[in-house]
mmCIF file of the N, C-alpha and C atoms, coordinates in Angstrom:
data_MODEL
# 
_entry.id   MODEL 
# 
loop_
_atom_site.group_PDB 
_atom_site.id 
_atom_site.type_symbol 
_atom_site.label_atom_id 
_atom_site.label_alt_id 
_atom_site.label_comp_id 
_atom_site.label_asym_id 
_atom_site.label_entity_id 
_atom_site.label_seq_id 
_atom_site.pdbx_PDB_ins_code 
_atom_site.Cartn_x 
_atom_site.Cartn_y 
_atom_site.Cartn_z 
_atom_site.occupancy 
_atom_site.B_iso_or_equiv 
_atom_site.pdbx_formal_charge 
_atom_site.auth_seq_id 
_atom_site.auth_comp_id 
_atom_site.auth_asym_id 
_atom_site.auth_atom_id 
_atom_site.pdbx_PDB_model_num 
ATOM 1   N N  . UNK A 1 1  ? -120.322 10.257  -30.484 1.00 0.00 ? 1  UNK A N  1 
ATOM 2   C CA . UNK A 1 1  ? -119.525 8.808   -30.249 1.00 0.00 ? 1  UNK A CA 1 
ATOM 3   C C  . UNK A 1 1  ? -119.346 9.405   -28.610 1.00 0.00 ? 1  UNK A C  1 
ATOM 4   N N  . UNK A 1 2  ? -118.943 8.459   -27.945 1.00 0.00 ? 2  UNK A N  1 
ATOM 5   C CA . UNK A 1 2  ? -118.565 8.966   -26.636 1.00 0.00 ? 2  UNK A CA 1 
ATOM 6   C C  . UNK A 1 2  ? -116.909 9.156   -26.433 1.00 0.00 ? 2  UNK A C  1 
ATOM 7   N N  . UNK A 1 3  ? -116.646 10.441  -25.676 1.00 0.00 ? 3  UNK A N  1 
ATOM 8   C CA . UNK A 1 3  ? -115.272 10.306  -25.778 1.00 0.00 ? 3  UNK A CA 1 
ATOM 9   C C  . UNK A 1 3  ? -114.584 9.158   -24.973 1.00 0.00 ? 3  UNK A C  1 
ATOM 10  N N  . UNK A 1 4  ? -113.248 9.179   -25.239 1.00 0.00 ? 4  UNK A N  1 
ATOM 11  C CA . UNK A 1 4  ? -112.652 8.173   -24.434 1.00 0.00 ? 4  UNK A CA 1 
ATOM 12  C C  . UNK A 1 4  ? -112.007 9.115   -23.119 1.00 0.00 ? 4  UNK A C  1 
ATOM 13  N N  . UNK A 1 5  ? -111.689 8.251   -21.828 1.00 0.00 ? 5  UNK A N  1 
ATOM 14  C CA . UNK A 1 5  ? -111.206 9.086   -20.779 1.00 0.00 ? 5  UNK A CA 1 
ATOM 15  C C  . UNK A 1 5  ? -109.615 9.167   -20.772 1.00 0.00 ? 5  UNK A C  1 
ATOM 16  N N  . UNK A 1 6  ? -109.079 10.466  -21.033 1.00 0.00 ? 6  UNK A N  1 
ATOM 17  C CA . UNK A 1 6  ? -107.679 10.526  -21.312 1.00 0.00 ? 6  UNK A CA 1 
ATOM 18  C C  . UNK A 1 6  ? -106.789 9.782   -20.068 1.00 0.00 ? 6  UNK A C  1 
ATOM 19  N N  . UNK A 1 7  ? -105.851 9.163   -20.717 1.00 0.00 ? 7  UNK A N  1 
ATOM 20  C CA . UNK A 1 7  ? -105.231 8.328   -20.167 1.00 0.00 ? 7  UNK A CA 1 
ATOM 21  C C  . UNK A 1 7  ? -104.107 8.822   -19.238 1.00 0.00 ? 7  UNK A C  1 
ATOM 22  N N  . UNK A 1 8  ? -104.101 9.114   -18.011 1.00 0.00 ? 8  UNK A N  1 
ATOM 23  C CA . UNK A 1 8  ? -103.150 10.052  -17.410 1.00 0.00 ? 8  UNK A CA 1 
ATOM 24  C C  . UNK A 1 8  ? -102.217 8.929   -16.499 1.00 0.00 ? 8  UNK A C  1 
ATOM 25  N N  . UNK A 1 9  ? -101.507 9.539   -16.040 1.00 0.00 ? 9  UNK A N  1 
ATOM 26  C CA . UNK A 1 9  ? -100.185 8.835   -15.272 1.00 0.00 ? 9  UNK A CA 1 
ATOM 27  C C  . UNK A 1 9  ? -100.653 7.616   -14.190 1.00 0.00 ? 9  UNK A C  1 
ATOM 28  N N  . UNK A 1 10 ? -101.842 8.432   -13.489 1.00 0.00 ? 10 UNK A N  1 
ATOM 29  C CA . UNK A 1 10 ? -102.378 7.969   -12.473 1.00 0.00 ? 10 UNK A CA 1 
ATOM 30  C C  . UNK A 1 10 ? -103.086 6.442   -13.083 1.00 0.00 ? 10 UNK A C  1 
ATOM 31  N N  . UNK A 1 11 ? -103.642 6.567   -14.241 1.00 0.00 ? 11 UNK A N  1 
ATOM 32  C CA . UNK A 1 11 ? -104.388 5.580   -14.572 1.00 0.00 ? 11 UNK A CA 1 
ATOM 33  C C  . UNK A 1 11 ? -103.768 4.534   -14.842 1.00 0.00 ? 11 UNK A C  1 
ATOM 34  N N  . UNK A 1 12 ? -102.308 4.920   -15.860 1.00 0.00 ? 12 UNK A N  1 
ATOM 35  C CA . UNK A 1 12 ? -101.093 4.273   -16.412 1.00 0.00 ? 12 UNK A CA 1 
ATOM 36  C C  . UNK A 1 12 ? -100.871 3.278   -14.890 1.00 0.00 ? 12 UNK A C  1 
ATOM 37  N N  . UNK A 1 13 ? -100.531 3.931   -13.825 1.00 0.00 ? 13 UNK A N  1 
ATOM 38  C CA . UNK A 1 13 ? -99.494  3.639   -12.773 1.00 0.00 ? 13 UNK A CA 1 
ATOM 39  C C  . UNK A 1 13 ? -100.512 2.411   -11.998 1.00 0.00 ? 13 UNK A C  1 
ATOM 40  N N  . UNK A 1 14 ? -102.240 2.374   -11.951 1.00 0.00 ? 14 UNK A N  1 
ATOM 41  C CA . UNK A 1 14 ? -102.988 1.848   -11.830 1.00 0.00 ? 14 UNK A CA 1 
ATOM 42  C C  . UNK A 1 14 ? -103.244 0.444   -12.365 1.00 0.00 ? 14 UNK A C  1 
ATOM 43  N N  . UNK A 1 15 ? -103.032 0.713   -13.739 1.00 0.00 ? 15 UNK A N  1 
ATOM 44  C CA . UNK A 1 15 ? -102.994 -0.655  -14.675 1.00 0.00 ? 15 UNK A CA 1 
ATOM 45  C C  . UNK A 1 15 ? -102.072 -1.432  -14.679 1.00 0.00 ? 15 UNK A C  1 
ATOM 46  N N  . UNK A 1 16 ? -100.504 -0.747  -14.332 1.00 0.00 ? 16 UNK A N  1 
ATOM 47  C CA . UNK A 1 16 ? -99.367  -1.638  -14.462 1.00 0.00 ? 16 UNK A CA 1 
ATOM 48  C C  . UNK A 1 16 ? -99.307  -2.379  -12.981 1.00 0.00 ? 16 UNK A C  1 
ATOM 49  N N  . UNK A 1 17 ? -100.067 -1.743  -11.927 1.00 0.00 ? 17 UNK A N  1 
ATOM 50  C CA . UNK A 1 17 ? -99.998  -2.459  -10.654 1.00 0.00 ? 17 UNK A CA 1 
ATOM 51  C C  . UNK A 1 17 ? -100.816 -3.680  -10.601 1.00 0.00 ? 17 UNK A C  1 
ATOM 52  N N  . UNK A 1 18 ? -101.957 -3.227  -11.060 1.00 0.00 ? 18 UNK A N  1 
ATOM 53  C CA . UNK A 1 18 ? -102.877 -4.709  -11.103 1.00 0.00 ? 18 UNK A CA 1 
ATOM 54  C C  . UNK A 1 18 ? -102.566 -5.606  -12.049 1.00 0.00 ? 18 UNK A C  1 
ATOM 55  N N  . UNK A 1 19 ? -101.990 -5.249  -13.172 1.00 0.00 ? 19 UNK A N  1 
ATOM 56  C CA . UNK A 1 19 ? -101.115 -6.902  -14.017 1.00 0.00 ? 19 UNK A CA 1 
ATOM 57  C C  . UNK A 1 19 ? -100.400 -7.127  -13.189 1.00 0.00 ? 19 UNK A C  1 
ATOM 58  N N  . UNK A 1 20 ? -99.295  -6.499  -12.603 1.00 0.00 ? 20 UNK A N  1 
ATOM 59  C CA . UNK A 1 20 ? -98.397  -7.021  -12.049 1.00 0.00 ? 20 UNK A CA 1 
ATOM 60  C C  . UNK A 1 20 ? -98.629  -7.747  -10.708 1.00 0.00 ? 20 UNK A C  1 
ATOM 61  N N  . UNK A 1 21 ? -99.683  -7.511  -10.004 1.00 0.00 ? 21 UNK A N  1 
ATOM 62  C CA . UNK A 1 21 ? -100.374 -8.269  -8.887  1.00 0.00 ? 21 UNK A CA 1 
ATOM 63  C C  . UNK A 1 21 ? -100.725 -9.370  -9.365  1.00 0.00 ? 21 UNK A C  1 
ATOM 64  N N  . UNK A 1 22 ? -101.831 -9.391  -10.660 1.00 0.00 ? 22 UNK A N  1 
ATOM 65  C CA . UNK A 1 22 ? -102.090 -10.491 -11.258 1.00 0.00 ? 22 UNK A CA 1 
ATOM 66  C C  . UNK A 1 22 ? -101.088 -11.638 -11.534 1.00 0.00 ? 22 UNK A C  1 
ATOM 67  N N  . UNK A 1 23 ? -99.987  -11.038 -12.124 1.00 0.00 ? 23 UNK A N  1 
ATOM 68  C CA . UNK A 1 23 ? -99.109  -11.885 -12.478 1.00 0.00 ? 23 UNK A CA 1 
ATOM 69  C C  . UNK A 1 23 ? -98.250  -12.524 -11.315 1.00 0.00 ? 23 UNK A C  1 
ATOM 70  N N  . UNK A 1 24 ? -98.156  -11.661 -10.502 1.00 0.00 ? 24 UNK A N  1 
ATOM 71  C CA . UNK A 1 24 ? -97.658  -12.247 -9.139  1.00 0.00 ? 24 UNK A CA 1 
ATOM 72  C C  . UNK A 1 24 ? -98.195  -13.433 -8.305  1.00 0.00 ? 24 UNK A C  1 
ATOM 73  N N  . UNK A 1 25 ? -99.697  -13.021 -8.392  1.00 0.00 ? 25 UNK A N  1 
ATOM 74  C CA . UNK A 1 25 ? -100.724 -14.477 -8.030  1.00 0.00 ? 25 UNK A CA 1 
ATOM 75  C C  . UNK A 1 25 ? -100.280 -15.699 -8.756  1.00 0.00 ? 25 UNK A C  1 
ATOM 76  N N  . UNK A 1 26 ? -100.495 -15.441 -10.231 1.00 0.00 ? 26 UNK A N  1 
ATOM 77  C CA . UNK A 1 26 ? -100.194 -16.599 -10.987 1.00 0.00 ? 26 UNK A CA 1 
ATOM 78  C C  . UNK A 1 26 ? -98.905  -17.398 -10.823 1.00 0.00 ? 26 UNK A C  1 
ATOM 79  N N  . UNK A 1 27 ? -97.858  -16.530 -10.789 1.00 0.00 ? 27 UNK A N  1 
ATOM 80  C CA . UNK A 1 27 ? -96.579  -16.965 -10.120 1.00 0.00 ? 27 UNK A CA 1 
ATOM 81  C C  . UNK A 1 27 ? -96.801  -17.911 -8.898  1.00 0.00 ? 27 UNK A C  1 
ATOM 82  N N  . UNK A 1 28 ? -97.098  -17.314 -8.063  1.00 0.00 ? 28 UNK A N  1 
ATOM 83  C CA . UNK A 1 28 ? -97.247  -17.969 -6.643  1.00 0.00 ? 28 UNK A CA 1 
ATOM 84  C C  . UNK A 1 28 ? -98.103  -19.053 -6.634  1.00 0.00 ? 28 UNK A C  1 
ATOM 85  N N  . UNK A 1 29 ? -99.083  -18.977 -7.140  1.00 0.00 ? 29 UNK A N  1 
ATOM 86  C CA . UNK A 1 29 ? -99.955  -20.220 -7.333  1.00 0.00 ? 29 UNK A CA 1 
ATOM 87  C C  . UNK A 1 29 ? -99.284  -21.302 -8.166  1.00 0.00 ? 29 UNK A C  1 
ATOM 88  N N  . UNK A 1 30 ? -98.427  -21.169 -9.261  1.00 0.00 ? 30 UNK A N  1 
ATOM 89  C CA . UNK A 1 30 ? -97.875  -22.288 -10.216 1.00 0.00 ? 30 UNK A CA 1 
ATOM 90  C C  . UNK A 1 30 ? -96.668  -22.722 -9.047  1.00 0.00 ? 30 UNK A C  1 
ATOM 91  N N  . UNK A 1 31 ? -96.088  -21.777 -8.169  1.00 0.00 ? 31 UNK A N  1 
ATOM 92  C CA . UNK A 1 31 ? -94.905  -22.465 -7.185  1.00 0.00 ? 31 UNK A CA 1 
ATOM 93  C C  . UNK A 1 31 ? -95.572  -22.973 -6.560  1.00 0.00 ? 31 UNK A C  1 
ATOM 94  N N  . UNK A 1 32 ? -96.648  -22.750 -5.975  1.00 0.00 ? 32 UNK A N  1 
ATOM 95  C CA . UNK A 1 32 ? -97.525  -23.604 -4.844  1.00 0.00 ? 32 UNK A CA 1 
ATOM 96  C C  . UNK A 1 32 ? -98.043  -24.686 -5.236  1.00 0.00 ? 32 UNK A C  1 
ATOM 97  N N  . UNK A 1 33 ? -98.140  -25.259 -6.554  1.00 0.00 ? 33 UNK A N  1 
ATOM 98  C CA . UNK A 1 33 ? -99.042  -26.311 -7.408  1.00 0.00 ? 33 UNK A CA 1 
ATOM 99  C C  . UNK A 1 33 ? -97.776  -27.657 -7.083  1.00 0.00 ? 33 UNK A C  1 
ATOM 100 N N  . UNK A 1 34 ? -96.439  -26.934 -6.814  1.00 0.00 ? 34 UNK A N  1 
ATOM 101 C CA . UNK A 1 34 ? -95.333  -28.400 -6.629  1.00 0.00 ? 34 UNK A CA 1 
ATOM 102 C C  . UNK A 1 34 ? -95.672  -28.933 -5.302  1.00 0.00 ? 34 UNK A C  1 
ATOM 103 N N  . UNK A 1 35 ? -96.068  -28.639 -4.318  1.00 0.00 ? 35 UNK A N  1 
ATOM 104 C CA . UNK A 1 35 ? -96.460  -28.936 -3.203  1.00 0.00 ? 35 UNK A CA 1 
ATOM 105 C C  . UNK A 1 35 ? -97.679  -29.920 -3.153  1.00 0.00 ? 35 UNK A C  1 
ATOM 106 N N  . UNK A 1 36 ? -97.548  -31.161 -2.841  1.00 0.00 ? 36 UNK A N  1 
ATOM 107 C CA . UNK A 1 36 ? -98.765  -32.137 -2.839  1.00 0.00 ? 36 UNK A CA 1 
ATOM 108 C C  . UNK A 1 36 ? -99.673  -31.791 -2.057  1.00 0.00 ? 36 UNK A C  1 
ATOM 109 N N  . UNK A 1 37 ? -99.737  -30.832 -1.058  1.00 0.00 ? 37 UNK A N  1 
ATOM 110 C CA . UNK A 1 37 ? -100.876 -30.273 -0.196  1.00 0.00 ? 37 UNK A CA 1 
ATOM 111 C C  . UNK A 1 37 ? -101.859 -29.419 -0.848  1.00 0.00 ? 37 UNK A C  1 
ATOM 112 N N  . UNK A 1 38 ? -101.092 -28.674 -1.651  1.00 0.00 ? 38 UNK A N  1 
ATOM 113 C CA . UNK A 1 38 ? -101.719 -27.587 -2.644  1.00 0.00 ? 38 UNK A CA 1 
ATOM 114 C C  . UNK A 1 38 ? -102.288 -28.324 -3.757  1.00 0.00 ? 38 UNK A C  1 
ATOM 115 N N  . UNK A 1 39 ? -101.783 -29.475 -4.375  1.00 0.00 ? 39 UNK A N  1 
ATOM 116 C CA . UNK A 1 39 ? -102.190 -30.051 -5.613  1.00 0.00 ? 39 UNK A CA 1 
ATOM 117 C C  . UNK A 1 39 ? -103.584 -30.963 -4.993  1.00 0.00 ? 39 UNK A C  1 
ATOM 118 N N  . UNK A 1 40 ? -103.347 -31.639 -4.027  1.00 0.00 ? 40 UNK A N  1 
ATOM 119 C CA . UNK A 1 40 ? -104.652 -32.112 -3.359  1.00 0.00 ? 40 UNK A CA 1 
ATOM 120 C C  . UNK A 1 40 ? -105.708 -31.352 -3.067  1.00 0.00 ? 40 UNK A C  1 
ATOM 121 N N  . UNK A 1 41 ? -105.483 -29.946 -2.566  1.00 0.00 ? 41 UNK A N  1 
ATOM 122 C CA . UNK A 1 41 ? -106.321 -28.973 -2.213  1.00 0.00 ? 41 UNK A CA 1 
ATOM 123 C C  . UNK A 1 41 ? -107.246 -28.741 -3.446  1.00 0.00 ? 41 UNK A C  1 
ATOM 124 N N  . UNK A 1 42 ? -106.200 -28.309 -4.312  1.00 0.00 ? 42 UNK A N  1 
ATOM 125 C CA . UNK A 1 42 ? -107.220 -27.918 -5.868  1.00 0.00 ? 42 UNK A CA 1 
ATOM 126 C C  . UNK A 1 42 ? -107.805 -28.756 -6.380  1.00 0.00 ? 42 UNK A C  1 
ATOM 127 N N  . UNK A 1 43 ? -107.376 -30.298 -6.295  1.00 0.00 ? 43 UNK A N  1 
ATOM 128 C CA . UNK A 1 43 ? -108.052 -30.987 -7.036  1.00 0.00 ? 43 UNK A CA 1 
ATOM 129 C C  . UNK A 1 43 ? -109.152 -31.473 -6.405  1.00 0.00 ? 43 UNK A C  1 
ATOM 130 N N  . UNK A 1 44 ? -109.032 -31.403 -5.060  1.00 0.00 ? 44 UNK A N  1 
ATOM 131 C CA . UNK A 1 44 ? -110.484 -31.327 -4.398  1.00 0.00 ? 44 UNK A CA 1 
ATOM 132 C C  . UNK A 1 44 ? -111.375 -30.183 -4.720  1.00 0.00 ? 44 UNK A C  1 
ATOM 133 N N  . UNK A 1 45 ? -111.072 -29.298 -4.704  1.00 0.00 ? 45 UNK A N  1 
ATOM 134 C CA . UNK A 1 45 ? -111.915 -28.082 -5.165  1.00 0.00 ? 45 UNK A CA 1 
ATOM 135 C C  . UNK A 1 45 ? -112.466 -28.240 -6.665  1.00 0.00 ? 45 UNK A C  1 
ATOM 136 N N  . UNK A 1 46 ? -111.523 -28.523 -7.442  1.00 0.00 ? 46 UNK A N  1 
ATOM 137 C CA . UNK A 1 46 ? -112.120 -28.754 -8.635  1.00 0.00 ? 46 UNK A CA 1 
ATOM 138 C C  . UNK A 1 46 ? -112.979 -29.826 -8.762  1.00 0.00 ? 46 UNK A C  1 
ATOM 139 N N  . UNK A 1 47 ? -112.929 -30.978 -7.988  1.00 0.00 ? 47 UNK A N  1 
ATOM 140 C CA . UNK A 1 47 ? -114.009 -32.141 -8.123  1.00 0.00 ? 47 UNK A CA 1 
ATOM 141 C C  . UNK A 1 47 ? -115.072 -31.717 -7.350  1.00 0.00 ? 47 UNK A C  1 
ATOM 142 N N  . UNK A 1 48 ? -115.124 -30.790 -6.194  1.00 0.00 ? 48 UNK A N  1 
ATOM 143 C CA . UNK A 1 48 ? -116.043 -30.481 -5.977  1.00 0.00 ? 48 UNK A CA 1 
ATOM 144 C C  . UNK A 1 48 ? -116.997 -29.451 -6.447  1.00 0.00 ? 48 UNK A C  1 
ATOM 145 N N  . UNK A 1 49 ? -116.863 -28.517 -7.429  1.00 0.00 ? 49 UNK A N  1 
ATOM 146 C CA . UNK A 1 49 ? -117.026 -27.909 -8.609  1.00 0.00 ? 49 UNK A CA 1 
ATOM 147 C C  . UNK A 1 49 ? -117.415 -28.276 -9.811  1.00 0.00 ? 49 UNK A C  1 
ATOM 148 N N  . UNK A 1 50 ? -117.296 -29.507 -9.538  1.00 0.00 ? 50 UNK A N  1 
ATOM 149 C CA . UNK A 1 50 ? -117.501 -30.213 -11.356 1.00 0.00 ? 50 UNK A CA 1 
ATOM 150 C C  . UNK A 1 50 ? -119.089 -30.560 -11.373 1.00 0.00 ? 50 UNK A C  1 
ATOM 151 N N  . UNK A 1 51 ? -119.766 -29.257 -11.709 1.00 0.00 ? 51 UNK A N  1 
ATOM 152 C CA . UNK A 1 51 ? -121.280 -29.577 -11.885 1.00 0.00 ? 51 UNK A CA 1 
ATOM 153 C C  . UNK A 1 51 ? -121.402 -29.346 -13.414 1.00 0.00 ? 51 UNK A C  1 
ATOM 154 N N  . UNK A 1 52 ? -121.258 -30.195 -14.117 1.00 0.00 ? 52 UNK A N  1 
ATOM 155 C CA . UNK A 1 52 ? -121.827 -30.047 -15.619 1.00 0.00 ? 52 UNK A CA 1 
ATOM 156 C C  . UNK A 1 52 ? -122.919 -30.450 -16.026 1.00 0.00 ? 52 UNK A C  1 
# 
């Protein structure tokens, strides 16, 4: 069986940093969805890529 890499503090720090950045991006985009320009842009983007 392959050994797991030991979880040192640097890996833990990077993991929390990426999770933090991910949540900040989600909060930022949810906050910007309240503006009509962002909503129109997102709707146009979804309609443009809607290729089922």
